[in-house]
C-alpha positions as a printed NumPy array, in Angstrom:
array([[ -6.887,  72.422, -81.323],
       [ -3.481,  71.654, -79.807],
       [ -0.292,  71.141, -81.796],
       [  2.173,  68.579, -80.47 ],
       [  5.731,  69.307, -81.591],
       [  8.31 ,  66.574, -81.061],
       [ 11.968,  67.211, -81.837],
       [ 13.523,  63.821, -82.613],
       [ 17.253,  63.248, -83.032],
       [ 17.914,  59.952, -84.792],
       [ 21.078,  57.887, -84.534],
       [ 23.38 ,  58.799, -87.446],
       [ 23.017,  56.187, -90.173],
       [ 19.477,  55.247, -89.04 ],
       [ 17.63 ,  57.978, -90.944],
       [ 16.189,  55.724, -93.659],
       [ 15.222,  53.028, -91.153],
       [ 13.55 ,  55.666, -88.969],
       [ 11.592,  57.018, -91.955],
       [ 10.45 ,  53.467, -92.815],
       [  9.417,  52.85 , -89.188],
       [  7.487,  56.131, -89.204],
       [  5.653,  55.043, -92.379],
       [  4.613,  51.807, -90.631],
       [  3.607,  53.633, -87.456],
       [  1.762,  56.51 , -89.089],
       [ -1.617,  54.696, -89.201],
       [ -1.245,  53.751, -85.521],
       [ -0.848,  57.392, -84.518],
       [ -3.193,  58.911, -87.102],
       [ -5.986,  56.494, -86.171],
       [ -6.066,  57.614, -82.554],
       [ -9.364,  59.202, -81.495],
       [ -8.844,  62.961, -81.272],
       [ -5.913,  63.019, -83.731],
       [ -6.594,  65.485, -86.54 ],
       [ -3.376,  65.265, -88.572],
       [  0.165,  63.892, -88.475],
       [  3.212,  65.208, -90.312],
       [  6.911,  64.309, -90.045],
       [  9.598,  66.639, -91.381],
       [ 13.356,  66.134, -91.766],
       [ 16.094,  68.683, -91.216],
       [ 17.925,  70.065, -94.223],
       [ 20.997,  71.282, -92.338],
       [ 20.734,  68.435, -89.8  ],
       [ 19.453,  65.353, -91.66 ],
       [ 19.431,  63.232, -88.494],
       [ 16.919,  65.625, -86.887],
       [ 13.213,  65.14 , -87.464],
       [ 10.21 ,  67.134, -86.278],
       [  6.876,  65.419, -85.699],
       [  3.814,  67.681, -85.876],
       [  0.523,  66.27 , -84.619],
       [ -2.746,  68.189, -84.358],
       [ -4.944,  66.96 , -81.504],
       [ -8.425,  67.935, -80.378],
       [ -6.892,  68.573, -76.922],
       [ -3.864,  67.76 , -74.765],
       [ -6.   ,  65.044, -73.171],
       [ -6.618,  63.442, -76.572],
       [ -2.844,  63.063, -76.848],
       [ -2.137,  61.986, -73.29 ],
       [ -5.197,  59.822, -72.602],
       [ -6.131,  58.456, -76.028],
       [ -2.589,  57.873, -77.266],
       [  0.095,  57.986, -74.582],
       [ -1.914,  55.839, -72.15 ],
       [ -2.777,  53.208, -74.758],
       [ -1.337,  50.248, -76.615],
       [ -1.056,  52.536, -79.643],
       [  1.82 ,  54.379, -77.955],
       [  3.552,  51.116, -77.077],
       [  3.37 ,  49.975, -80.702],
       [  4.511,  53.399, -81.968],
       [  7.56 ,  53.405, -79.69 ],
       [  8.438,  49.807, -80.594],
       [  8.692,  50.928, -84.214],
       [ 10.48 ,  54.27 , -83.967],
       [ 12.165,  54.152, -80.545],
       [ 15.165,  51.983, -81.495],
       [ 16.359,  54.768, -83.803],
       [ 16.371,  57.581, -81.208],
       [ 19.731,  59.142, -80.364],
       [ 18.077,  60.469, -77.18 ],
       [ 14.517,  60.905, -75.876],
       [ 12.448,  63.295, -78.012],
       [ 11.636,  66.774, -76.735],
       [  7.819,  67.031, -76.821],
       [  5.728,  70.14 , -76.17 ],
       [  2.165,  71.293, -76.891],
       [  1.238,  74.593, -78.546],
       [ -1.932,  76.552, -79.262],
       [ -2.531,  79.149, -81.966],
       [ -2.073,  82.829, -81.195],
       [ -4.972,  84.938, -82.489],
       [ -4.053,  87.466, -85.17 ]])
């Protein structure tokens, strides 16, 4: 399993519109083959900052099944207009205890 973490700064005043766009886009992202779960969180101290957490079967599931598909185009059409700047996106794996 790979965790995608996306730090998203939203234009001030667009927070509610961004959250509504995310709600519309959630099924697009969550329905991608290889997507295990999707969660969006909002900053307490910085309410215009959101963090998207997506569990994927692999990095390739994210890049090939989502990023290189019409699903990504639709996703960005919904949420992209609210970005203050491009999101910072990285992939993580669990550290064994």
